[in-house]
C-alpha positions as YAML, in Angstrom:
chain: A
units: angstrom
residues:
- id: 1
  name: MET
  ca: [204.84, 166.28, 96.16]
- id: 2
  name: ALA
  ca: [202.74, 167.51, 99.08]
- id: 3
  name: SER
  ca: [203.70, 166.24, 102.44]
- id: 4
  name: LEU
  ca: [201.34, 163.69, 104.06]
- id: 5
  name: ASP
  ca: [198.85, 164.84, 106.88]
- id: 6
  name: THR
  ca: [200.47, 162.05, 109.21]
- id: 7
  name: SER
  ca: [197.36, 162.76, 111.64]
- id: 8
  name: ASN
  ca: [194.69, 161.68, 109.01]
- id: 9
  name: PRO
  ca: [194.35, 157.96, 108.76]
- id: 10
  name: LEU
  ca: [192.50, 158.10, 105.38]
- id: 11
  name: LYS
  ca: [195.15, 160.14, 103.82]
- id: 12
  name: ILE
  ca: [197.88, 157.64, 105.01]
- id: 13
  name: HIS
  ca: [195.63, 154.55, 103.67]
- id: 14
  name: ALA
  ca: [195.27, 156.46, 100.32]
- id: 15
  name: ALA
  ca: [198.79, 156.96, 100.21]
- id: 16
  name: ALA
  ca: [199.38, 153.49, 101.05]
- id: 17
  name: GLY
  ca: [197.28, 152.24, 98.29]
- id: 18
  name: ALA
  ca: [199.06, 154.39, 95.68]
- id: 19
  name: ALA
  ca: [202.51, 153.03, 96.71]
- id: 20
  name: SER
  ca: [201.13, 149.47, 96.87]
- id: 21
  name: GLU
  ca: [199.66, 150.09, 93.13]
- id: 22
  name: ALA
  ca: [203.26, 151.37, 92.20]
- id: 23
  name: GLY
  ca: [204.92, 148.40, 93.43]
- id: 24
  name: ARG
  ca: [206.48, 150.02, 96.34]
- id: 25
  name: PHE
  ca: [205.45, 147.29, 99.02]
- id: 26
  name: ARG
  ca: [207.81, 148.05, 101.76]
- id: 27
  name: GLU
  ca: [206.62, 151.76, 101.76]
- id: 28
  name: ALA
  ca: [203.05, 150.54, 101.28]
- id: 29
  name: GLU
  ca: [203.19, 148.22, 104.28]
- id: 30
  name: GLY
  ca: [204.68, 151.17, 106.54]
- id: 31
  name: LEU
  ca: [201.89, 153.31, 105.34]
- id: 32
  name: TYR
  ca: [199.26, 150.86, 105.91]
- id: 33
  name: ARG
  ca: [200.61, 149.92, 109.38]
- id: 34
  name: GLN
  ca: [200.61, 153.68, 110.24]
- id: 35
  name: ALA
  ca: [197.03, 154.29, 108.95]
- id: 36
  name: ILE
  ca: [195.89, 151.73, 111.40]
- id: 37
  name: SER
  ca: [198.13, 153.20, 114.39]
- id: 38
  name: VAL
  ca: [196.52, 156.42, 113.83]
- id: 39
  name: ALA
  ca: [193.06, 155.19, 113.12]
- id: 40
  name: GLU
  ca: [193.30, 152.95, 116.57]
- id: 41
  name: SER
  ca: [194.57, 156.12, 118.64]
- id: 42
  name: GLN
  ca: [191.93, 158.33, 117.13]
- id: 43
  name: MET
  ca: [188.96, 156.15, 117.04]
- id: 44
  name: GLY
  ca: [190.12, 153.00, 119.65]
- id: 45
  name: ALA
  ca: [191.33, 149.75, 118.81]
- id: 46
  name: SER
  ca: [187.77, 148.26, 118.71]
- id: 47
  name: HIS
  ca: [186.25, 150.56, 116.06]
- id: 48
  name: PRO
  ca: [185.23, 149.15, 112.64]
- id: 49
  name: HIS
  ca: [187.20, 151.83, 110.63]
- id: 50
  name: VAL
  ca: [190.36, 150.32, 112.07]
- id: 51
  name: ALA
  ca: [189.42, 147.21, 110.17]
- id: 52
  name: LYS
  ca: [188.77, 148.97, 107.20]
- id: 53
  name: MET
  ca: [192.14, 150.32, 107.37]
- id: 54
  name: ALA
  ca: [193.54, 146.79, 107.87]
- id: 55
  name: ILE
  ca: [191.93, 145.01, 105.11]
- id: 56
  name: SER
  ca: [194.26, 146.61, 102.72]
- id: 57
  name: LEU
  ca: [197.08, 145.50, 104.37]
- id: 58
  name: VAL
  ca: [195.57, 141.72, 104.29]
- id: 59
  name: ASP
  ca: [195.05, 142.09, 100.91]
- id: 60
  name: MET
  ca: [198.64, 142.99, 99.99]
- id: 61
  name: TYR
  ca: [199.94, 140.53, 102.14]
- id: 62
  name: GLU
  ca: [197.88, 137.75, 100.39]
- id: 63
  name: ASN
  ca: [198.74, 139.08, 97.01]
- id: 64
  name: GLN
  ca: [202.57, 138.77, 98.17]
- id: 65
  name: GLY
  ca: [201.84, 135.43, 99.33]
- id: 66
  name: ARG
  ca: [202.24, 136.41, 102.99]
- id: 67
  name: TYR
  ca: [199.13, 134.32, 104.23]
- id: 68
  name: ASP
  ca: [200.43, 133.72, 107.75]
- id: 69
  name: GLU
  ca: [200.83, 137.36, 108.05]
- id: 70
  name: ALA
  ca: [197.70, 137.99, 106.54]
- id: 71
  name: ARG
  ca: [195.71, 135.63, 108.92]
- id: 72
  name: GLN
  ca: [197.40, 137.13, 112.11]
- id: 73
  name: LEU
  ca: [196.67, 140.73, 111.36]
- id: 74
  name: CYS
  ca: [192.85, 139.45, 110.74]
- id: 75
  name: GLU
  ca: [192.82, 137.75, 114.18]
- id: 76
  name: ARG
  ca: [194.29, 140.56, 115.88]
- id: 77
  name: VAL
  ca: [191.86, 142.88, 114.49]
- id: 78
  name: ILE
  ca: [188.84, 140.86, 114.93]
- id: 79
  name: GLY
  ca: [189.86, 139.99, 118.67]
- id: 80
  name: ARG
  ca: [189.41, 143.77, 119.24]
- id: 81
  name: ILE
  ca: [186.37, 144.54, 117.36]
- id: 82
  name: ASP
  ca: [183.38, 145.59, 119.74]
- id: 83
  name: PRO
  ca: [179.91, 144.14, 118.53]
- id: 84
  name: ALA
  ca: [178.31, 147.53, 119.84]
- id: 85
  name: GLU
  ca: [180.33, 149.74, 117.51]
- id: 86
  name: VAL
  ca: [180.00, 147.38, 114.60]
- id: 87
  name: ALA
  ca: [176.02, 147.37, 114.94]
- id: 88
  name: VAL
  ca: [176.32, 151.22, 113.94]
- id: 89
  name: ALA
  ca: [178.39, 150.42, 110.84]
- id: 90
  name: ASN
  ca: [177.20, 150.67, 107.26]
- id: 91
  name: ASP
  ca: [176.65, 147.74, 105.01]
- id: 92
  name: ARG
  ca: [180.13, 147.89, 103.20]
- id: 93
  name: THR
  ca: [181.73, 148.03, 106.80]
- id: 94
  name: LEU
  ca: [179.56, 144.93, 108.09]
- id: 95
  name: SER
  ca: [180.54, 143.37, 104.60]
- id: 96
  name: ARG
  ca: [184.39, 143.81, 105.02]
- id: 97
  name: LEU
  ca: [184.41, 142.66, 108.62]
- id: 98
  name: LYS
  ca: [182.86, 139.36, 107.75]
- id: 99
  name: ASP
  ca: [185.56, 138.96, 105.04]
- id: 100
  name: LEU
  ca: [188.08, 139.42, 107.89]
- id: 101
  name: CYS
  ca: [186.60, 136.96, 109.73]
- id: 102
  name: ARG
  ca: [186.22, 134.72, 106.63]
- id: 103
  name: ARG
  ca: [189.99, 134.82, 106.19]
- id: 104
  name: ALA
  ca: [190.77, 134.29, 109.79]
- id: 105
  name: GLY
  ca: [188.39, 131.24, 109.68]
- id: 106
  name: GLN
  ca: [186.05, 132.70, 112.16]
- id: 107
  name: LEU
  ca: [182.91, 132.85, 110.47]
- id: 108
  name: HIS
  ca: [180.95, 132.23, 113.15]
- id: 109
  name: ARG
  ca: [182.16, 135.77, 114.68]
- id: 110
  name: ALA
  ca: [180.41, 137.23, 111.92]
- id: 111
  name: THR
  ca: [177.43, 135.71, 112.35]
- id: 112
  name: GLU
  ca: [177.84, 137.55, 115.97]
- id: 113
  name: LEU
  ca: [178.28, 140.66, 114.28]
- id: 114
  name: TYR
  ca: [175.54, 140.73, 112.04]
- id: 115
  name: ARG
  ca: [172.97, 139.80, 114.71]
- id: 116
  name: GLU
  ca: [174.00, 142.85, 116.93]
- id: 117
  name: ALA
  ca: [173.77, 145.03, 114.17]
- id: 118
  name: MET
  ca: [170.30, 143.73, 112.96]
- id: 119
  name: ALA
  ca: [168.99, 144.16, 116.39]
- id: 120
  name: TYR
  ca: [170.58, 147.81, 116.53]
- id: 121
  name: ARG
  ca: [168.81, 148.47, 113.05]
- id: 122
  name: ARG
  ca: [165.37, 146.94, 114.30]
- id: 123
  name: GLN
  ca: [165.74, 149.46, 117.21]
- id: 124
  name: VAL
  ca: [166.32, 152.43, 115.14]
- id: 125
  name: PHE
  ca: [164.45, 151.71, 111.79]
- id: 126
  name: GLY
  ca: [161.68, 149.29, 113.02]
- id: 127
  name: ASN
  ca: [161.24, 145.62, 112.13]
- id: 128
  name: VAL
  ca: [160.83, 146.00, 108.22]
- id: 129
  name: HIS
  ca: [163.31, 148.17, 106.71]
- id: 130
  name: GLY
  ca: [165.94, 148.10, 103.80]
- id: 131
  name: LYS
  ca: [168.60, 148.44, 106.23]
- id: 132
  name: VAL
  ca: [167.35, 145.47, 108.30]
- id: 133
  name: ALA
  ca: [166.84, 143.43, 105.13]
- id: 134
  name: ALA
  ca: [170.39, 144.32, 104.26]
- id: 135
  name: CYS
  ca: [171.61, 143.26, 107.43]
- id: 136
  name: ILE
  ca: [169.72, 139.57, 106.89]
- id: 137
  name: ALA
  ca: [170.92, 139.23, 103.42]
- id: 138
  name: GLY
  ca: [174.89, 139.59, 105.20]
- id: 139
  name: LEU
  ca: [174.06, 136.96, 107.48]
- id: 140
  name: ALA
  ca: [172.30, 134.69, 104.83]
- id: 141
  name: GLU
  ca: [175.70, 135.34, 102.96]
- id: 142
  name: THR
  ca: [177.86, 134.17, 106.08]
- id: 143
  name: TYR
  ca: [175.62, 131.30, 106.55]
- id: 144
  name: ARG
  ca: [175.97, 130.26, 102.74]
- id: 145
  name: ASP
  ca: [180.09, 130.48, 103.36]
- id: 146
  name: LEU
  ca: [179.66, 128.18, 106.57]
- id: 147
  name: GLY
  ca: [178.32, 125.71, 104.29]
- id: 148
  name: ASN
  ca: [174.66, 126.15, 106.13]
- id: 149
  name: VAL
  ca: [172.44, 126.47, 102.97]
- id: 150
  name: ALA
  ca: [169.28, 125.84, 104.46]
- id: 151
  name: LYS
  ca: [169.90, 128.54, 106.96]
- id: 152
  name: ALA
  ca: [171.05, 130.60, 104.48]
- id: 153
  name: ARG
  ca: [168.03, 129.92, 102.06]
- id: 154
  name: SER
  ca: [165.65, 130.98, 105.24]
- id: 155
  name: LEU
  ca: [167.36, 134.11, 105.55]
- id: 156
  name: LEU
  ca: [167.52, 135.04, 102.06]
- id: 157
  name: LEU
  ca: [163.66, 134.30, 101.64]
- id: 158
  name: ARG
  ca: [162.95, 136.49, 104.77]
- id: 159
  name: ALA
  ca: [165.33, 139.57, 103.24]
- id: 160
  name: ILE
  ca: [163.35, 139.18, 99.98]
- id: 161
  name: SER
  ca: [160.10, 139.35, 101.70]
- id: 162
  name: MET
  ca: [161.51, 142.21, 103.97]
- id: 163
  name: ALA
  ca: [162.80, 143.97, 100.91]
- id: 164
  name: GLU
  ca: [159.40, 144.07, 98.88]
- id: 165
  name: GLU
  ca: [157.54, 145.09, 101.90]
- id: 166
  name: ALA
  ca: [160.08, 147.88, 102.67]
- id: 167
  name: GLU
  ca: [159.83, 149.16, 99.23]
- id: 168
  name: ASP
  ca: [159.89, 152.94, 100.24]
- id: 169
  name: ASP
  ca: [163.11, 151.98, 101.82]
- id: 170
  name: SER
  ca: [164.62, 150.39, 98.84]
- id: 171
  name: ILE
  ca: [168.41, 150.16, 98.70]
- id: 172
  name: PRO
  ca: [169.79, 149.48, 95.23]
- id: 173
  name: ALA
  ca: [173.01, 147.67, 96.27]
- id: 174
  name: LEU
  ca: [170.61, 145.36, 98.45]
- id: 175
  name: GLU
  ca: [168.68, 144.56, 95.31]
- id: 176
  name: GLN
  ca: [171.90, 143.49, 93.50]
- id: 177
  name: ARG
  ca: [172.90, 141.45, 96.35]
- id: 178
  name: LEU
  ca: [169.77, 139.59, 96.76]
- id: 179
  name: ARG
  ca: [169.90, 138.77, 93.09]
- id: 180
  name: GLU
  ca: [173.27, 137.40, 93.78]
- id: 181
  name: LEU
  ca: [172.42, 135.47, 96.97]
- id: 182
  name: ARG
  ca: [169.48, 133.98, 94.77]
- id: 183
  name: GLN
  ca: [171.97, 132.46, 92.40]
- id: 184
  name: THR
  ca: [174.26, 130.88, 94.98]
- id: 185
  name: VAL
  ca: [171.84, 129.92, 97.58]
- id: 186
  name: LEU
  ca: [168.56, 129.07, 95.68]
- id: 187
  name: VAL
  ca: [170.20, 127.24, 93.33]
- id: 188
  name: ALA
  ca: [172.04, 125.24, 95.80]
- id: 189
  name: ALA
  ca: [169.15, 124.18, 97.79]
...
């Protein structure tokens, strides 16, 4: 077995995932914590990639019924997140951050992060772009999860309209996300 590169958080994270899959949870927990620590020291504790590392440990805790530890880790990571750094994150990272916020009972924080990301994307890509529509769709999901179906519906319709208007900037994952949102938001309205 090759030695682990302890300076690379992605490799440590992968090794933690393998240990977890093999049922070696104590080893996995140590590796996940190490990956988070290395990512924090290399990128800063407020960087969204730290959250990406943490979500795996949160998943493992929840799968083991360690809900308090999972929630505490979510709260710690969310408390450090810098919205300006999140603004440049991709859709998958934003979705993971929303999931951490949901697990910590702080979905309102997720709306702030999505709004910051949407403002950034509008500056970079313009008001009508697939990446802006994806952000609006994520915000719609968040409002749906908060129970505000009317706001979710309004945002969903805006995201659909923008995605259709921004055909050249089509994002396949966005189209799937919009289909799923239509089913859960428009049916509930």
